[in-house]
N, C-alpha and C positions, 0 to 999 in steps of 0.2 A: 722151295718157292716161298719167298718172304711174304708174311701176312701184312697187308696194308689195310688199315681201318679208316674209312672215309666217314666223316661226321658232318652232318648238315641239319639245319632246323627242320626241314621237310624233305620228303623223298617221294618219288612217283608211287602211286598215282596222284599224290597230293602236290599239285603244281600251281604256284601263284604267279611266278615270273621266270625270267631267264636264268636266275641263279639255280633253280631246281633242275631246269633242263641241262645246264652246263655241268652240274654235279653228276647227274645220271650219265651223261656222255663221258665224263672223266672216269667214272667207275667202270663202265663197260669197255672203255679203251684200255684201261690198265689190266683188266681181268685176264687176258691171255698170258700176260707175263708174271702177274702177281696173284697171290691168294687174297682176293678183295672181299671185304665185308663192309656193310654200311650200318652206322648207328644214327638214329634220327628220333623224332618225337611223333608219337601217334595221337589219334583223336580220342583215346581212352584215358580215364582218370584212375581206374582200378584195374587190378588183374595182373600187375607186373609187366615185364618185358614180353612183347608179342613178336614172334618171328614169322617171316614169310620169305619167298624167293621171287625175284623178278629177273628174268633173263639169266638165270643161273647164279645170281649173286644173292647171298643171304642178307636180309634186311632185319635189323633188330629195332623195334619201335618202343621207346620208353613211354610210360604214362606222362601226360603233360604236366602234372604236379604244379599247377598254378591256377589262377582264377579262371582261365579259359585256354583253349587251344588256338594257336595262331593260324592253324590251317582252316579254321572255321570262318571263311570269308563272308558268309551270310550274316554273321553275328553283328548286331549293332553295339558298338563298344563306346562307352563314355570316356572323356578325357581322364577322369579320376581313375576309372578302371584300367586304362592303359598305363597310367603312372604307377599304380599299385602293382600291376603285372610286371612292369619293368624293374621296380625296386626289388621284388622277390626274385627276379631273373638275374640280378647282378651276380649273386652267388646262391644258387638254388641248392640247399643242403640235401634235399631228397634226390635231386638229379646227381649230385656229387657221389652219393652213396651207391646209386644204381650204376653210374659210369665206372667207379673204381672197382666195384665187384665184377662188372663186365670185363674190364681190362685185365684184371687178375685171372679171370677164366680164359680169356682169348689170347692174352700175351702177344699182341701184334708187334711186329718189328718197328712199326712207325704208325702214328696217327696223323691223318691229314684232315684238318678242320676247314670248313667253308664258312658259311654264315652260322653263328652259334646261338642266337636268341632261342630260348626254349631248352637248350642244353646248358646254357649259361657259361660264364667264365670258369666255372667249376671244372669243366672238361680239361682245361689247360693245367690246372692245379693237380688233378688226379693223375694225369699222364706224367707230369714232372716228378711227382712223388714216387712213381713206379719206374723212373728212368726210361720212359718211352719217349723218343724224340717226337716233337710236334712240328709239322709243316702247316702253315696257315695260308689260305688263298683269300686275298682281299677282293671280294666281288661287289662291294658297295661301301658306304661310309657309316655303317651302323655302329662301328666302334667309336666313331667321332661324334655323330649326331643320331642317336637311336630314335628319338622322337623330336618333333618340332617344338620343344620347350627348352629354351636355352639354359635355364638354371639346372635342370635335371641333366642335360647333355654335358655341361661342364663338369658336374659331379661324377657322372658315369665315365667320362673321358679320363679323369685322373686315375680311377680304379682300373679301367681296361688297359691304360698305358702301362701301369705297374705290372699287371698280369701278363702283358705281352712280352715281358722279359724272359718268360719261360718258353717262348717259341724259338725253335732252332733255325728255321728257315721260313722266310715270308715270300709269297708270290703275289704280284699285282697282275690283274688281268689287263692292265695298261700301265704305262709309265706314269701317267697322271695320278691314278689312284694310289700307286705305291709311294710316289713322292709326297703326296698330300699327308700320308700317315707318318712317314719317316721324318718329315720336317717338323711334325708335332711331337717328336720324341718317342714314337712307337717302335717296337721291335729292335731295341738297342743291341741285343746280343745275337740277332738273327742274320744269316746270309740273305741277300736280297736278289730277287729274280723277277723278270717280266715274262709271263707266258700268256699269250692272247687266247681267248676262247676260240672254239671251233664250232661248226654246226654238224648235224648228223650226217653220217655216210650216205644214208638213203636219199638224201637231197642232192648229192653231188652231181655236177654236170658231167655226163659221160662223153659226149662228143661236142667239142667246142665249135666245130664248124656248122653244126645244126642246132646251136644253143636255142635260138628262137628267131622268129621273123620280125624284123623291124616294121612298125606301122609308120608309114611316111605320108606326108600331105594329108593327115587326118587330125582332127582335134585330139589333144593329148588325153590319155587315161592316166591319172595320177593316183598313187596309192599311199595310204598311211596305215601303219601296222603297229599297234601298241595300246596302252591303257589310255583312257580318256580322263586324265587328271590335269590340274593346273600346270604342273611343271613340264608336261609333255608338249605344251605350246601349240596344240591343235587349232586353237582359235586364231592364231596368226596365219596358219595355213588356209583356213576357211576364208579369212579376210583377203588373203592374196588371190585366191581363186575367184572370189567375187569381183575383184578389180579387173579381171582379165576377160576378154571377149570369148564367147562360146565357140568361135572359130579356132581359138587357141586351145582352150581347155574344154574337152567334151564332158568328162566325168572326173570327180574326185571321190574315190572309194575309201571310206573310213572304216578300217577293220579294227574292232576292239570295243570294249565296254568300260564303264567307270562312272564315277560320281558327276562328271561334267556333261554327261550325255544330253540331258534336258537343255542345259544352257547352250550347248553347241548346236543343237537342232534349232533352237530359237535364233541363234546367230546366222545359221544357214538360211533361215526364212523360207521363202518360196522358190529359192534357186534349186530347180530339179536336177541340176548337175551334181549336187552334193548328196551322195548315197551313203547312208549309215548301214553298213553290212552287219555289224554286231561282232561278237567274239567268234573266231573260227578255230576249229581244231588244229593243233600244231601240224598234223599230217597234211593239212590243206594249204598251209602257208606258201609252200614252194609253188604250187600250181596257180595260186592267186597272184603271187608276185610276177609270175611269167606273163600274166595278162596285162600288167602295167607297163607303160612306157618309161616311167620313172617312179622312184620311191622318195618321199620327202620325210626327213626326221627333224621336226622343228623344236626339239627339246630346249628348255630354258634353264635346266639344271645340269650339273656336272655328271653326265652319264659316265659310269665307270668304264664302259666298253662300247656298247652299241651293237648287240647281236644282230639286230635287224639289218645292219649294213652288210654283213657277210651273207646273211640269208638271201638278201636281195641280189647280191653279186652272183651267188650260186644260180639264181634264176636268170642271170644275164641282164638284170635290170639295174640301170645306173641309179646312184643315190646322191642326193644333195642333203646335207645335214648341217645343223647349227654347229658353230665353232666352239663347242663346249666339251669339257671332260676328256675322255679318251678317244672320242670319235675321230678327231683329226688324224690320229696315229694310224687308222686303218682305212681311211679313204684313199681312192686311187691317186688323187692329187688335192691337197688341202686347199690351195688357192682357188682352183676351179670349182671344186665341189662342196665347199663349205660357205656358210653365210653367217652374218651377225645375228645372234639370238634376239628375241623380243622384237622382231621387225617383219611385218608382212610385206613391206616394200622390198626387203632383201630377198625374201622367198620369191616374190614376183619376178625379180630380175633373173634369178636362177632358172625359173620355169621358161622365161623368154630365151635364156642362153641355150637351153636344150632344144627348144623349138626351132631355133635358128640354125642348128647344125644340119649339114647335108646328110643325105641318106647314107653315103659312104662313111662319113664320120660317125654316124649313129651305129652303123654296123660294126665298125672298128671298136667303138666304145663298149658295145655289148660283149665283144670277144675279150676285151681287156678285163671286164668285170668277171667273166667266167674264169679266166686264167688267174686273176688275183685271188679269187676265192679258193683255188686249189692249194694255196700255201697254208690255209687254215685247216689242216687235215689231221687224221688220227696219228700218222707217223710223227708229225711235228709234236703233237700233244704228248705222246708216249715217250719219245726221245728226250724231250725237255724235262719231263717229270722224273724219268729214270735218272737223269743227270743230277737232279736235286736229291733224290732218295739215296743214290749211291754214296754220296758224301756223308750221309748220316748212318746208313746201315751197312756200308762196306761192300755192297755188291749191286749190280745192275739188274738183278732178277734173273 
């Protein structure tokens, strides 16, 4: 059974966003066919590599070996601190030594990197020197724009592009994210693939015919699920709801937390229909989504994929999303279910579109969502990755 080493900046129980969830799903999906281990960065600075097991998979956590640990989300970090952290992370010599020693010890058939801040570009060099093929999954744009300082990002991009020549195969979680990198000259020697994210098996819809009951002739319950940051466009959604009569929209449930919480509450004002639920446990997402008539994803930035779209479909809840990033690729129908970003009026029109559907149309739409979600499953993920691995290690596992 070939040993596959999955590398990512963070790993459960340290979860900041969708990338951590997707990486854990990938590891657990591969595990029955391959000998899977994970290398990541822990919250300790001393004491060497710490190991533990999660769902039968061995996790090796390196010391963070930098100014701070990126998993410490409560830490207040200044811009200068972030820049200094990033400079050290370009090629972190201590991490390079730890990683190379680890690779010599484990001798994996292949290393599959995800997001690498904290591990640094050193991981690609260490693997290349030991003739271990590298597969890299593009989950975001951190190789292109690691922080919102253009001068640093341009500098980092030149270096990361050069290091990316050591990668044998590159996977984009959407055509959009893959194209954006390859057009800038990244991964010149790598085979190129698109493998969409999936969501966890435990959330899958078991019986399509009893997916959920459509609420008809009632004011809509609209859901937002995600971080409360500027680029998520939640303020446009709030503005859209406030423009609609309470006979049309009964409640807007905002699930999530973030730096814009205070500003968004101020924007919502005295409108009691707008409910700030706060951050919910990922195990509760499916049940919360099932309670919604529709989910709206009003992002204003190039979302690499849009995990919330598939999660919502699994719950049988239709999604209307901004026409940005990789999201149009996974919507049921781009024309019908996407809207122009940065526009509360565009969101309002889509809410009216859903409200105007007949009960039969809503029921059919709900079933289409359930069926569409089933194509984003473990079999798809395993088969597609095995195909990429096979070309590099000479067997499918």
